[in-house]
Every structure is written in structure tokens, then in C-alpha cells.
N, C-alpha and C positions, 0 to 999 in steps of 0.2 A: 564486492569490495568498493567499487566506485559509488554505489548507492549509499553505502555507509558513510563515505567521505562527504557526499552531497548532503546527507541527512544532517550531519553535524555542522555543516557550513551555514545553515539557515537558522535564524532565531525561531523559537517555537511558534510565535504568533505570525510569522511570515512565511512559513513553509508552503510552497506551491502545491496545488492539487495534484500535479503530475508526480511529485515525489510520494505523496500519500498513495496514489494509484500504484506506483511501482512497488511500494511496500506491500500492498495487497497482493500483487502478483508474486512477490517473493515468498510470502506466507502460504499462498496456494501451492507453490512448488514444494515447499517444505512439508505441507500436509499430504501432498500426493506421494511423498517419498523420493522425489527426484532431487532433493537437496539434503545434504547432511544436517543433522539436528544441532550441529555446533554453531549454526547461524546465530548472530546476535538477536536476542529477543527484546523487543522494545515494549513489551507488556500489552500488546494489542492483538486482537484476533483479525483474521482476514476480512470478516464482515465489517468490523469497526473501521478498518483502513478505507474500504471502498465507500462507506457511508460518509466518512470525513472528506474524502475526495469529492463526492457529489455535493456535499454542503459547500465546499469551497468553489466549485465550478459546476453548477447544476445544468448548464447548457451543453455539457460534453456528453454526447450520446454513447461514446465508448464506455464511459463509467457506468451508465445505466445498463448497457448490454451485459457487462460483467456482473452487476448486481442481480439481474434477472437470471443469469446463468447459474449463480451460486444458490439461489433460493429454490 
């Protein structure tokens, strides 16, 4: 719920990479079945979220680690 509030508090062009990364983690949880499917869907896949986060902050090794883990 906090992530949802944070998501809508940023304009689309200024969303920080960390929010995109958190969205990636949220969608991974949903895909794994550990989160109910009633979660708000923002029209992106888990892979798209992590790629957008890397694009925004390519020097963050944590984002790259999760990308490699997903592939």
C-alpha cells in the first residue's frame, strides 16, 4: 500500500529508480504466488520494471543482480 502511494506521488518522468525496482519486487512476489492477485496492475511485467530501474540508475549492482537472477 505504501508503494502505491509513493508511486502516485511522483510525476511519470521523475520516478526514481528505487520505486521501479520495488515494483519489480512486487510483481515477482505476485508471480510466485506469495501475494494476492488483487494487487494493482500498472501494465508492466517484472522484467520491464527491472530494466527501467537499470536504465535510470545503471551503476546500482543490486538491480543488475536481480536481472541476472530473473534470466
